[in-house]
N, C-alpha and C positions, 0 to 999 in steps of 0.2 A: 563408378567400380571400381576397385582395385583392380590391377592386372592378376590375373591367375596364373598360376604356374604350369607349364607345360602340360598336356596331360600325359604324357610317360612317365614323366618323373612322380603323378599324382597315382598312374599306375602302380609305379612300384611303391612307394606308402602304404597303400592298402595291402599290396599280396606283403610288405614286411610287416605289417600288422597282423596279417591272418597266423603271419609262422613263427614272429618273435613276442606278437604284443605290442610295438612300437613302431610309430609311424615314420619315425627322425632316421631317417636313410639316405645314402645317395646326394642326389643335386636336392634334396626337398628340406633335408635339415635346416632344422629351426626355423623353414619359412612358411610353414603351414598353418592357418590361423587353432588358435583354441578352440574354440566352437565347432569347426571341422572338425578334428582330432575327435571332442567327443561323442561329437554323434555318430561318427567312423564306429568309434567305440560302442558305444547302444544300439549301431546296427549291427554288429556282429555277434552282442550280445543276445538281442533280438533274432539268431541263428540266420542270418541273409547270411548271402554269398553275393559277394561283387558280377561273380562273371557264372555263367549257367541256370539252367531254367527257373524260372520266377516262383514261389509259391502261390497259393492262392491268393490271390486280394481280397479282402474284407470289401460287401459290397453290402447297403443295406437294401432290404426289401423292402415290396411298395409299402406295407403300412408302418415300418418302420422308415421308410422317407418322408410320410406324411405328417408321423408323430414330431419327428426331425423340427421339420418345417413350420409345425402349429409352435414347438416349445421355441423358435425362434425368430417368432412373427415381427417382434419391432426390429432387429438386427435386420433381417430380411429387406423391410416396409425402408430403414433409415440408409441402406445399404445400395439399392438397384438405383435409385439417380443417383447417387454418387460414382459408384461401377460404369454408367453409360456415359455419364462426364470423364470419367477416367479410360473407356476404350476411347471415346472421340482424340485423344491424344495420342496413341499407340497405333491408331489405326492404319491399314498397310504395313505393319512391323511383322507380322505372320506370329501374333498375341492374343494370348486367352487370357481373360479376367474374371478371378473366381474368387468367391468367399467359401470359406470353410465352417465351422462351425467348434466349438473350444474341445475339440477329439479329434480335431482333422479332419469331419465326412466334409465332402464337398456339399453344398447347400444350392447352389447358383453360380453361373457363367456364363461370359458374354464377350462374344467375340469370332474371331478368323480361324476358325480349326482347320483348315485345307492342309497348311503343312505338315498334319497329324495323319499317320495309318490308322485305319479301321480299329485297330484295337486300343489305339492310343486314346482315341477317343469316349471310347466306352470306359478308359482311365480317367478321364478328366471328366466326366460325364458324372451329373447328379446322384449322391448316394456311395460315389467311391471315397472308399479310404485311402488319404494318405499321410496317415501318422507314420512316425520313422518302423516302429515294431514291421509293419504294413509295405513301405516302398525305401526304406532305407531314407538317407540324406536329402533331402528335400528342403524344397524353401517353408511349404508351409508344417511341414512336420516338424522340422529344427526352429522357427519359429515360435511352435508351440511350444518345443521342450526349452527352448532357453530364453523363450517368453523374451523375446528381442526382435529387432527389426533384422534383417539378414538375407544376404542374397546368395544362392550356390548354382556356381557356370558351369556348366560342361562335365569335364572329367571330375568334380568335386562330389558331385553325385554316389552317392556309395555303391549304387546299381548301377553298372556300366548301360546293361540296358538303357537307363536314362540320361546316357553321357550326350544325349544330342540338343538337350534343353536347357534354357538361362532363365531362372527364376527368381523372383522378389515376393520379398514378404511380409505381411508384418500386425503384430498383433491388437486386436479391435479391445481397448478396456473399458468396461463397464464403468460407472460415478466410485460404485461402492470400492475398485481396484480389482476386480474376479476379471476373469479372463472371457471374452465372449465368443471369439470369434478371431479368422485371420480372411486377411485381403492378400491377394496374390495375383501377381503378373509372372506367365508363364511363356515363353515363346523359346524359336528357333533360339538354338546360339549364337547361330550367324548375323542374329539381326539384333542380338540385345543393346540396348543403351545406357552409358553411364549415366543415366537421369533416370531410370527407372524408376530404384529405387524411392528416389526425394519423391517423387509423384507418386509411390504408392504410399509413405508415410503420412505426404499433405494429404491425401483421400481419407485414408485411417481417421486425422485428427477432426475435418470433417463433418464423418459419422462419429466418432463419438460426442463433438460439440452438440449434435443434432440429437444426439440420442440422450444426452444428458439433458437436454433441455426438455425433450419429451418426457422424461420419468420423471422429473421432479419438477413438475407443475403446481402439484399442491405444495409447497416447502420453499422456504425462503432461499435465493440464489444471486449471488456477487457474481459479478462479471470484471476482472479487473485485467490492467494494461497500465505499462508507462506510461502511455499517452494516449490521451482521451480520444484520439481515433482510431487506437486498435480495439476498444471496445467494439465488437459486432464483427469483428474479423478471424479467421481460421486460430491465429496465434493468441486470440485473447485467453485467458487463467477462468476458467467457470468454480465457483463451490459453493457446495451446495449445504445449509444449516440449519440444525434442528430449530423450534420454535424457540428455544433458549439458549441458542448461540454456540452449540456442539458445530463442529464440523464433521459433515457425515458422508457427505461426497464431494466429487473435485475430478475435473478432467486433469493429462501431464500437465500442462503450463499452469494450472493451478496451483498442482503439488510443489511445481518447481521454481515460481515466485513466492512462496511461502516458507520454502525450502524445510518441504513433509516428504515423508514417504506414505506410500496406501496404508501401512500399517498403521499410522499415525492418524487414521479414519475414527471418526468416533472418541478421542481419547486428546482432543485436543479442541479447547475455545477458541474462537475467533478472536476475542477483548487480548489471548496473549500473544498476539501474533501482530493487528493491526494498534494503534493510537486511538482509538474509536470505538467506543461503545453501540453492540447492535441495535440498542431501543433509538438511538442519536442515528444513525441511518433509514431507521425505518421510517424517523421521523423526517429529515432531510425527502426521504421517497416521497410521502405524503405530499410534502412542499410542494418538490418536480418531480416528477416520476422519471422522467427521461435523460436529465442531466446527471454525469457523471461527478464525481466530488473526490476530491486530492484528500489522499489521506498515506499516512508512511506506516513503512513497518518500522518494529521496536528496533531493528536495526539502522534505522535513518533511510529508507530505501522507499522513494513518495511513489506511492499510487493512484490510479484513476479508478473509485467503483464505483457499478452501477447497479441498482440493486434492483430486482424479477422478484414480485410476489403476488400470489393472489388474491385479490382484495375479499375472499372472505377468510382467508390465512390471515389475512393482515388484522381484520377486525379481530379474531379469534386468540392471536398471540399475546400472552403473556407479557410479552418484552414491549409489546405496544398500550398495552394496557399500562404498562410502570410508566411509559413513556405521556401518558395523557393526563398523570399526574402533575406534570412539571413544567413540559414545553408552553405552556402558556401564558408563566410571569414572567416579570420582567431579567431577572436571573438569566433565565433559560435562553433570553432570546440575546445576551451576549454569550453564552455558550457557544466555542467553537471545538469544542474536542479535547481540550488538553485537560487528563486526566489531573493534575494536580488543579489546576483551577476548579475542575468542578468539584473536586472534593472537597476545597473554602464551600462552595456555593451548597452543597449538599447540607454541609457542619450549619452553615448562615439560617438555613431552610426550617433546620429544629429548633432556632432558640426567636424566633421571630413576631411567635405567640406568647413569648415568654419575658419575663420581666427582667432576661439576663444581656447584661451592656456586649459590645462586641467590637473586639480590635481588629484591622484589619492590616497588617504588617506587609510592605515589600519596597522594591528601591522606589526613585523618585520617577514618576511617569508609566507605572505598570499597571493603573487602572483603577487606584483604590475606591478614587471620589466616583467614577463611573459603577463601580461594584456596590459599593455603598449606598447609593443614591436605586440599585437596581434592588436591592435587599430591600430597600422602604416601602419601594413598588412591590414588591413580593407579598408582602407582609399586613397585619390587618389595620395598619396606619393608612395603608398607602392612599385616603382620602384628605391626611390632615398633610400638614406641611412639612418639607422637608429644608431643614434649615442649614446652610454650610458655613463653616469658618475656619480660616486658613490660617493659626495659630503662628505661622513660620510670616506670616504677611501685612500682620498690625502692629503696627508702634506699640512699642509696651506701654507708653504712656496712656496710650490710649483704649488701652487692650479689657480694662475695665468697664468702661464708659460702653462700650462695644457687646460684650455680653450682658451685664447686667439692668442696662440700661440706667437712665439718668432722669430726675426732676427739673422742672423750668429753673433756668438759673440756675443751676449745681455746681457748674463752674463755668470759667470766662470759657467764651467758643462756643459753648452748649445753644443746642436753636430753644427757640423760645419755648415752645409748645413741650420739650422735652424727648425721651425715648424710650421703647418701651423695653428696648435692650432684647439681643439673639438670642436670651435663652427662655424671655415669654412669648416671641414667634414663634419659639417650634412648641410652643402647647398642643397636643391630640397631636403630633406626627411625629419626626423624627430629628435628633440633633446630631450633625456630623460636626466632629473637630477633628480636622487635617492637620497633619504635622503636628499633634499635642506633645511632644516628647520637646518642642520648644515653645512650649507656654512657660512665662515667669513662674519663678517659685512662687511668689507671693498668687500669685492669679488660683495655681494650684490648690492652694488651701483656701481660697472662697468659693471656688468650684467646688472640694470637696465637702463645705459643707451643703452647698445648695443639693448636690446628687443623695447627702447624708437626711438632710431636712425636706424635700422635693419643693423648696421652697426660694423665692428672692427677694432681696430689698434694696430698690433701685438707688444709684449713688443719689445725694442731698437729701436723702430720708423720706418718708413715706412709708405707706403699708406693705406690711411680706404678701405677696401677691404667691399662689398655689402654682406650681408648674408640675406639668405630668407630658412627658414623652420619652421616646425610646434614644437610646446614647449608646451613637457609634465612635469612635476612635478611628485614628491612621495614623504611619508614624514608618520613617524611611529608616528608625532604628531600633535596637533591643531596649523596650523601657526599663525590665528587669536590672539590665548593664547600666542605663544610664542611671536608676534607685542605688546600685551600688558607687556608684560616682559619686552620690552628691547632686546629681545634676535635675533626679525625680522624684518625689514625694512617693512613698513606700505606702504610704498609707491610701492614695490616689494611684498610687497602682492596681492594690488589690481592690478597690472599688470601681476599676472601669475591667477589670479584668476578668469578664466573664465568660467572654470565647475568642481566643486567639486563633485569626486565620493568616497562612501567607500563602499571598499570590508571587507565583513565578514569575522570575525576568524575562524579558522575551526570547532570550538567547538560550532560556531553559524549555522555552513550551515547545511541544509536538504537534500545534496544530498551525504553524505556520502558514500552509496553503487555505487554509479555511480562513484564516485567521484576516489572510490577504484579501483572498475575496469577497468578504465581508464588510473590510475597509473599504477595496474599489467600488464596491456597490453605494454603498452611502455616500461616497465623493460623488458619484454619477451615472446614478439610478436606471439615466435612460440607455446609457450603455452598457453594453455586457466585457468589461475589461478585463484584460489579463498578463500577466507579467510572461515576458522571451523565457524559455528556460536556463538559459546562462543569468541572465538577471535575476532570476529568484534563486536561484544556487546561491549566486551570488551577495546577496541579501539575507537568505536566511545562512549563509555562515561569517555575516557581520556582528558581531558583539552588544549592541544597541547598547550604549553606554545611557540614551534619553526614552529607551525603550519603547511602549507606544506611543506616548507624545512624541517622537523622535520619526518613529516610522510612519506613524499616520500624517505627519508632514512633508515626512519626504516625498511620499504616495504626493499629496494636493499636490504640490508644486509638479509632479511630474504629470503627473494628471493634465494639470495647466499647460504643457508642452506639447500636448497630442497637437496633430491634425486635426480637422472634424471628419476626415474620411479613418481616423488609425482606432485603433482597439487595444493593441498591444503595444505593451512598456516594454522600450526596450534603453540597452545603455547612455543613450543619446539623449533620455525624456528626463534625467535624472538632474539635479543640482552637482555643477562643479565637483563643490567641496564633498558631495558625496560620493561620487565617482572616484574623488583623491583618496578617499578614506577605504574605499573598495578595494584599492589597487594599492594599496599602503600594505608596508612589508608582513602586518600580521592574517593578509589575506594571498594578496599578490604582490609580489613588486612593481613598480609605474614601470609602466611601459618604454619609457625617457629613459629610467634606469638601467631597466634590462639591455638597452640598445648598446646602451654607457658601458655596462658595467662587461655585455661581452666581446666590447672592443676591445676592453683594455686586458682582459681575463689572458695569461700564459694559457702553452698546450697542457692540455688536461694530462693527467697521469692515472687518473683510474677510473672507472666503470659510470662510481655515483656521479663523478665530475659532468662527464663526457653526456650523459642524461641528465643533466642539471643544466650545461650548455645548451643544447637541442632544446630543450622546453623552452629556457631563455629567447633562443630566436626563433622559435615555433608564435611565441608570442606576440615579440617585436612586429615578424611577419605580417601577424593577423591582425596589428594596431589591438590587442587586448582581447578579441574575439575567442573566448574558450571555444566552440563547436567548432571554429575551422583551425585554431591552432589543435586542436583534440585528434581531428582529422587528418592533417597533415602528418601528426606522429605515426598517427596508426593504433591511437588508447582510443576509448570511452573519455567523457565528459567525464566522471566519477574517478578515474583513474589518474585524470593530470590533475584533478582538485588534490587527490590522495599524496600526487607526487609534488606538489606545490607545497604542501601545509609541511612534509615533510623533512 
């Protein structure tokens, strides 16, 4: 509770306001809170005078009060238990806990009213109005007018008659952003406590959360927090969605975490804020209803989301119907939320039942073969063979025999029984040519003929054999550019380029947490493994030149380093070379280098260098522990990462 101005200074300011229209005089000059000034001005405009007789105060009749209570049934029902809990925290402090509606009329009071005289008890009874127009500046009426939590202490009240009170109040907001009512604690000004307003604010959050859950049980609801343990607490964000993904309601924490205003409700879709589609979240909910899922907002903030939805709504939701068309195929099993990867999968699905060849483009290690095999298993040829050939791994002098097969005795070293060749083995299924850009030009010519004629002639003669397969090719290079340089045949490029999809590199993907979860689950299905927060951030920031292949290898080694009773991977579980890479200049300088550099640095001459030195010392003292270093510096981990990388 901020230290209030002396009562005399406040009285002089009010008198000056009456006479000159301004409060800023004498010792109070420039020290009166702007909200308080605005409230005094409204009180004066309502015809109220600080001293003298009171106007006849508004008070609801019996019928009006009954109607008022009926209209606010839900607010009263969910507020009463919280008010009882709140009163236990202020018992014996000469205080009253008060609930008012959205016009300032008191609906329920609870507490110790012995410090009030008879008239004042009537003023704090149900049906009494504490709107500013009727009672002047007071916590209930001013919180109502300013739409914010506020504390009014002693002589800050506009009416001197109320100067014996200290009051703290906060508005209760509905899920749609509208004002439902005001919760207040009023007491003797000599018994005021600096934490009273915080208690009221927390109680209001409890009421709001209970109300939003109760009133949205027929809608889709997301519970969010930066930590999975925060879900279910008073600090969690709650978002209410329509069946097609529009944000139609939220509590304050939900608005804050998604950087929204109440005016945005009904005008923003959840997919514009998070890196995951609603149907994917609903699908995960069906698989594991009570588990929180890690997602990222589009500004990179990691959040944990738990979905709550009534089963009848789930069955009727068009979003779930959309999921039902996808999630059971092999491509969907690889989908962990990245929008670019998902776009590639959706395009691929459209050609699986057509005679259109597919090119998968992407860096080495992004999972091109996994994608190709999932495409095969998602299509109509799923019961046929999937034949994969790495064109870069077969010696040039053997690739022709490997592809086209050979007759017995076709060449020295040939098997006595001959060979069908991989093209014939793929008959009825899918042929996957990995790194096709590395295929020798002579073989490109023969492959083109096979694709045109749909027949294969083995080496050493023999009759031509008809073949029927779907063709999927993969490459880390751009085949068009290779053709322009004369390293790839244009005619073959045009034959195989039915649809080209690009798989994003790991460093570009926005589904890193879910991807990590899936890899860990595959590596150790019997344990629920996770990454320590600082390790997760370090791994996510790494460039991963080897992409998923490299990342999976690192996690496999780290899992092997876990003790039997451990489930959380820390920096000490990672391979030494990986730790060195993570602590390199591109992310964080090695601790030993920081210590050495710090010892050699001259006295800094600017604030930036001072900041850098402090960071280096904190990292050195904490042996590279990001969380510990951030705590010692008094900043968040995210701020420390940002400073390290600038």
